[in-house]
N, C-alpha and C positions, 0 to 999 in steps of 0.2 A: 504494500500500500504506500502510495506517495503522498506528498503534502497536498496534492490537488484532488485527493480521493477521500471519501467518507465511508464508514462502515455502518450499515443499517440492518434492521430485521423487518421482514414482511410476514404478517400473521393472518391466517384465515382458519375458521373452524366450522365444522358441521357437527351435528349431534354424535356421529359415529367416528369421525376422524378429524384431524387438524394438521396444520403445517405451520412451522415457524422457520423461515428461511433466512440465512445470512446472505447479504449482498454488498458488494463494494462498487460504488459508482463515483463518477466525477462530481466535484463540488458544483453546486448550481443546478443539479438534476431536479426535476419536479417529482412529485409523488407518483404521478402516472408513469414517468420514465423508470422510476425505481421498481414499481410493480411489474412493469413489462420486463425489466432486466432480471428480476428474480426468477422468472419462469413459472410462477404460481398459476398463471392463467392456463398453462398447458396441463397442470395437475388437476385443476378444478375447472371443467368446461362450463359449469353453471354460473361462473362469475361474469357479470356484465358491468363493466366500469361505468357505463352511461347511466345505469339505474342504481347500482350499489353505492352505499355511503361509505366513505373512508375516513380514517382518523389517525392522528398521531398521539400515542400514549393516551388513548381513551378520550380524546378531544376531537370533535369533528373538524375536518379540514377540506380544502378543495383539491382537485387533482393537479392544479397548477401551483400549489404551494411548494416551497422548498424546505425539505427536512434538514435537520442538523445531524452532525456525527453522533451516532449512538441511539438515534430515535428508532422507535418501533412503529411501523405503519401497519394499521389494521384495516381489514376489509370486512364490513359488516353485512350480515344477512338481513333481509327484510323481516319485520315483525310479523308473526302469524296472527296476532290479535292486538287490537288497540288497548293499551294499558288502562286508559281512562274508562273504557267500556267494561273491561273486566272488573275493575274496582267498583263501578256502579252496580253491576250485577251481584257482586259479592255483598255489597251493602244492602241491596234490596232483599237478598236471601236472608241476611241476618235479621232484618226487620220482620220478615214473614215468620221466622222461627222464634221470635221473641228475644233474641240475643242483643237487639238494639232498639232504642227508643224510636217509636214510629214518627215522632215529630222532629226530633233533633238528629236522629241517626246515631247518636252516641250510646254509651252503655246505659241500660235502664237504671233509674234510681229506685232502689228497693224501698225507700221511705215514701215515695210518691204513691198516692192512691191509684190502684189499677182500675181500668174501666171495666 
């Protein structure tokens, strides 16, 4: 590795397998160039960089951002369910089961007169 190169990691994971690849690129390379240089797109044919979100150390970034030496670039899979919707359903279920107050959604007050 020369003074004009940086060492990075590229990470991608599926439920049943994952990859963490080391790659050395020239300084000034973009996130997209690093991903392409890593060869991860050949290992996982389901990755589409136009639709997949990417990040550096768990922070979202753009494909044209420039990573620094030692960074880990992560390729994220799309969510299966909307987290807000899942939480709303769980809260409704808790209300129906009596584990949550029907008005406030919080824990029921045992001292409050029940209807």
